[in-house]
Backbone as numpy.savetxt, mean C-alpha at the origin, in Angstrom:
# Nx Ny Nz CAx CAy CAz Cx Cy Cz
17.65 -9.29 14.83 16.40 -9.24 14.27 16.13 -7.64 13.85
15.79 -7.50 12.51 15.50 -6.30 11.93 14.32 -5.58 12.61
14.53 -4.10 12.66 13.23 -3.41 13.28 12.63 -2.80 11.91
11.33 -2.89 11.94 10.57 -2.34 10.90 9.68 -1.24 11.16
10.06 -0.62 12.21 9.28 0.61 12.66 9.75 1.70 11.66
8.72 2.73 11.33 8.95 3.73 10.59 8.56 5.01 11.21
8.84 6.18 10.68 8.27 7.45 11.26 7.23 7.99 10.07
6.60 7.23 9.45 5.71 7.68 8.55 4.54 8.25 9.12
3.92 9.36 8.20 2.79 9.83 8.59 1.61 8.78 8.03
0.31 9.26 8.42 -0.78 8.36 7.73 -0.76 8.38 6.26
-0.45 9.67 5.75 -0.50 9.65 4.13 0.74 8.83 3.59
1.83 8.84 4.40 3.08 8.02 3.78 2.78 6.55 3.89
2.10 6.18 4.96 1.62 4.66 5.10 0.66 4.44 3.89
-0.09 5.31 3.71 -1.20 5.10 2.43 -0.35 4.95 1.28
0.51 5.86 0.96 1.30 5.81 -0.24 2.28 4.54 -0.40
2.71 4.10 0.70 3.53 2.83 0.74 2.67 1.76 0.41
1.55 1.75 1.12 0.52 0.61 0.94 0.14 0.43 -0.40
-0.30 1.66 -1.12 -0.80 1.64 -2.44 0.32 1.36 -3.35
1.53 1.77 -3.17 2.64 1.24 -4.24 2.88 -0.21 -3.96
2.81 -0.65 -2.73 2.94 -2.23 -2.66 1.74 -3.01 -3.42
0.46 -2.45 -3.34 -0.47 -3.05 -4.08 -0.31 -2.92 -5.65
0.14 -1.71 -6.05 0.30 -1.52 -7.45 1.21 -2.35 -8.04
2.34 -2.81 -7.25 3.31 -3.75 -7.81 2.73 -5.37 -7.83
1.70 -5.50 -7.47 0.97 -6.84 -7.44 1.18 -7.57 -8.62
0.87 -6.92 -9.75 1.03 -7.64 -11.06 2.28 -7.36 -11.82
3.22 -6.72 -11.04 4.53 -6.43 -11.59 4.62 -5.32 -12.65
3.62 -4.67 -12.76 3.23 -3.72 -13.79 2.45 -2.46 -13.21
3.25 -1.32 -12.86 2.47 -0.23 -12.35 2.09 0.66 -13.47
0.76 0.75 -13.75 0.29 1.46 -14.91 0.39 2.89 -14.52
0.34 3.71 -15.61 0.16 5.25 -15.44 -1.07 5.59 -14.70
-2.07 4.92 -14.79 -3.32 5.27 -14.01 -3.15 5.00 -12.61
-2.39 3.88 -12.26 -2.33 3.54 -10.96 -1.42 4.66 -10.23
-0.18 5.02 -11.07 0.65 6.02 -10.46 -0.25 7.37 -10.06
-1.08 7.78 -11.23 -1.81 8.90 -10.85 -2.77 8.81 -9.88
-3.33 7.68 -9.65 -4.31 7.38 -8.48 -3.53 7.67 -7.17
-2.40 7.22 -7.06 -1.63 7.07 -5.76 -1.17 8.71 -5.48
-0.68 9.33 -6.60 -0.36 10.70 -6.44 -1.63 11.47 -6.04
-2.69 11.19 -6.60 -4.04 12.00 -6.20 -4.41 11.84 -4.75
-4.11 10.62 -4.24 -4.28 10.48 -2.75 -3.36 11.01 -1.86
-2.10 11.09 -2.14 -1.00 11.63 -1.32 -0.04 12.70 -1.69
-0.20 13.19 -2.97 0.63 14.28 -3.30 1.92 13.69 -4.00
2.28 14.61 -5.03 3.39 14.23 -5.68 4.84 14.16 -4.73
4.88 14.91 -3.91 6.19 15.07 -2.98 6.17 13.68 -2.16
5.15 13.46 -1.63 5.15 12.28 -0.60 5.29 11.00 -1.47
4.79 10.93 -2.82 4.79 9.93 -3.62 6.19 9.59 -3.97
6.87 10.50 -4.33 8.50 10.60 -4.61 9.27 9.95 -3.49
8.71 10.57 -2.31 9.83 10.12 -1.08 9.48 8.69 -0.83
8.39 8.25 -0.77 7.87 6.95 -0.32 8.49 5.89 -1.49
8.21 6.39 -2.71 8.56 5.50 -4.00 10.05 5.19 -3.80
11.06 6.10 -3.37 12.34 5.83 -3.22 12.62 4.77 -2.11
11.89 4.93 -1.02 12.09 4.09 0.04 11.68 2.65 -0.39
10.45 2.64 -1.04 9.90 1.31 -1.48 10.79 0.64 -2.34
11.41 1.31 -3.17 12.39 0.66 -4.26 13.48 0.02 -3.56
13.96 0.47 -2.36 15.04 -0.14 -1.74 14.70 -1.26 -0.71
13.39 -1.47 -0.55 12.94 -2.64 0.35 12.60 -3.94 -0.46
12.92 -5.00 -0.02 12.38 -6.18 -0.65 10.94 -6.56 -0.15
10.28 -7.45 -0.65 8.80 -7.80 -0.33 8.63 -8.09 1.15
9.60 -8.86 1.77 9.47 -9.02 3.23 9.41 -7.84 4.01
10.47 -6.88 3.67 10.62 -5.65 4.44 9.29 -4.81 4.20
8.76 -4.80 2.78 7.72 -4.08 2.61 6.47 -4.47 3.47
6.13 -5.77 3.47 4.90 -6.05 4.26 5.10 -5.99 5.77
6.36 -6.15 6.32 6.62 -5.92 7.63 6.36 -4.42 8.10
6.87 -3.64 7.15 6.70 -2.20 7.48 5.19 -1.84 7.52
4.47 -2.25 6.54 3.06 -1.96 6.35 2.32 -2.54 7.67
2.68 -3.65 8.15 2.10 -4.23 9.30 2.39 -3.42 10.58
3.81 -3.11 10.58 4.22 -2.44 11.95 3.57 -0.91 11.91
3.42 -0.24 10.74 2.85 0.96 10.82 1.37 0.97 11.16
0.67 0.02 10.68 -0.66 -0.02 10.88 -0.86 -0.42 12.43
-0.08 -1.23 13.05 -0.19 -1.50 14.48 0.02 -0.26 15.27
1.27 0.53 14.86 1.59 1.70 15.49 0.56 2.83 15.51
-0.17 2.86 14.44 -1.29 3.82 14.29 -2.52 3.31 14.98
-2.61 1.89 15.43 -3.73 1.31 16.00 -5.03 1.71 14.93
-4.90 1.43 13.92 -6.08 1.47 12.81 -7.25 0.73 13.36
-8.37 1.38 13.36 -9.69 0.88 13.72 -10.24 -0.07 12.58
-11.21 -0.76 12.71 -11.85 -1.48 11.67 -12.27 -0.72 10.51
-12.93 0.44 10.88 -13.34 1.47 9.80 -12.13 2.09 8.98
-10.99 2.24 9.68 -10.00 2.82 8.97 -9.29 1.79 8.00
-9.27 0.49 8.52 -8.75 -0.51 7.63 -9.63 -0.69 6.27
-11.02 -0.62 6.79 -12.11 -0.84 5.67 -11.86 0.29 4.61
-11.46 1.52 5.01 -11.34 2.60 4.13 -10.06 2.32 3.34
-8.96 1.90 3.95 -7.90 1.55 3.29 -8.02 0.60 2.01
-8.90 -0.31 2.42 -9.18 -1.55 1.40 -10.15 -0.79 0.30
-10.80 0.14 0.51 -11.51 0.65 -0.42 -10.71 1.43 -1.50
-9.70 2.08 -0.97 -8.72 2.79 -1.79 -7.76 1.79 -2.57
-7.58 0.62 -1.92 -6.86 -0.40 -2.52 -7.61 -0.77 -3.82
-8.82 -1.22 -3.62 -9.61 -1.64 -4.67 -9.80 -0.61 -5.89
-9.91 0.73 -5.41 -10.13 1.72 -6.45 -8.73 1.74 -7.12
-7.65 1.57 -6.46 -6.27 1.53 -7.22 -6.22 0.32 -8.23
-6.73 -0.78 -7.87 -6.67 -1.93 -8.72 -7.58 -1.77 -9.96
-8.54 -1.06 -9.54 -9.53 -0.78 -10.85 -9.23 0.40 -11.58
-8.11 1.19 -11.35 -7.70 2.26 -11.99 -7.31 2.00 -13.57
-6.64 0.99 -13.71 -6.27 0.62 -14.98 -7.35 -0.29 -15.81
-8.59 -0.28 -15.21 -9.73 -0.98 -15.84 -10.09 -2.38 -15.47
-9.07 -3.09 -14.66 -9.29 -4.43 -14.36 -8.67 -4.73 -13.13
-9.13 -5.76 -12.43 -8.41 -6.23 -11.23 -8.02 -7.73 -11.51
-6.81 -7.84 -12.04 -6.52 -9.30 -12.53 -6.18 -10.13 -11.30
-6.02 -11.34 -11.69 -5.71 -12.47 -10.52 -4.85 -12.16 -9.54
-3.58 -11.66 -9.97 -2.60 -11.37 -9.15 -3.16 -10.18 -8.00
-3.71 -9.24 -8.52 -4.18 -8.17 -7.72 -5.18 -8.81 -6.62
-6.15 -9.58 -7.25 -7.22 -10.29 -6.36 -6.57 -11.05 -5.36
-5.48 -11.84 -5.58 -4.81 -12.58 -4.60 -4.07 -11.72 -3.59
-3.56 -10.68 -3.95 -2.92 -9.85 -2.94 -3.97 -9.25 -2.05
-5.07 -8.67 -2.72 -6.12 -8.11 -1.95 -6.63 -9.03 -0.83
-6.92 -10.20 -1.20 -7.20 -11.36 -0.10 -6.25 -11.58 0.85
-5.01 -11.63 0.47 -3.93 -11.85 1.44 -3.64 -10.61 2.41
-3.68 -9.45 1.86 -3.64 -8.18 2.73 -4.97 -8.26 3.66
-6.01 -8.53 3.19 -7.30 -8.58 4.14 -7.07 -9.56 5.24
-6.49 -10.75 4.92 -6.24 -11.76 5.91 -5.16 -11.37 6.87
-3.98 -10.70 6.45 -3.10 -10.25 7.25 -3.40 -9.08 8.22
-4.08 -8.05 7.67 -4.46 -6.68 8.40 -5.77 -6.68 9.14
-6.67 -7.84 8.86 -7.84 -7.71 9.72 -7.87 -8.86 10.65
-6.72 -9.09 11.36 -6.52 -10.10 12.31 -7.76 -10.40 13.32
């Protein structure tokens, strides 16, 4: 069985989660990239982007879930993360159906 634990910081988890969400519609816009960089910085963005690109979808969601559990996020922290995700989805002007579906799916998964 694969271990999905990471040594991410809170900002690295945020970057990874936002990257995961930005890929919902298979098209990461310039505005979405800039939004993520504005939240976590260029260096963390590059580091996490490299890891993200090497993971498949299953690994990505398992890592996100494991990191959230490790940090023991409160309801308020999860709500704050979802506010950032919504802003990311709206960065390019619209929240399309794929983004809406991912948003609902993540809410279901992370708000156990």
